N, C-alpha and C positions, 0 to 999 in steps of 0.2 A: 242631120241625123239626130234622132232622139235616142238617148241611152235606153237599153231594154228596161231597166228598172223604172223609167219615167214614162213608159207607154201607158195609154189609158187602160189597156187590158191587165197589165201588171199591177197598176194601182187599184184596180177593181177585181182582183183575182178571186176573192172569196165570193162576191156576188156573181161573177162569171161562172164559177163552179156550180153554184146553185142553179143558174139558168141552164147550163149544160145538162145537169142532172134532171132538169125538167123538160128536156127535149130540144133545146136550142142547138141548131146546127149552122145557122147562117145569120150574119149581121150585115144589113144593108144600110149605108149612110147616104143621106141626100143633102145637098147644099141649100138648106133653108134656115131661116133665122128663128130664134125662139125655141121653146120647148115643143118638140114634135116627136112623139114615139108611139108606135102601134105594133101590134102583133100582125104579121102578114103570113098567113097560113099558120099551122101549129108549130113549126120549127124555125120560123124566121122572124127576126126583130128588125123593124124599120125605124130609123131614128135620124134626127138631124145631126150632122157632123158636129155642130156646136154642142149638142148634148153629149156626144161621145167624148169630146175633149174637155168637158166640165168634170173635174174630179169629184164633185158632190152629186151631180145629176146622173152620171153614167151608172154608178152602183145602184142608185135608186131605181132607175129604169130596168136594170137587170134583175133586181129583186122583185119588181112588179111583174116582170115576165115570168119569173120562177113561181110566183104565187098565183098566177092566173089573173091578176088584177089589171094587166095592161089591156086597154081596149083594142079590138080588132080594127083594122083599117076600114074606114067607112066604105060601104059598098062591097066589101069582101067578107066571106064567111071564114071562120077559123076552123 
């Protein structure tokens, strides 16, 4: 068990708040390696579990989602 204050969401709470304010309602993680993050629909973030667990990368991805700079999943419209 990870203490609450050490969870990825707690560590990225400011960026997570920005993403929520921008419409984020769902985060889907997938077991892939490397940086992989896309907007899936307008309210869903799709990212690698590795990115979520990275305390530097996760806030960056959330901020990109909030600012509209995160690319859509190839082959899907947002």
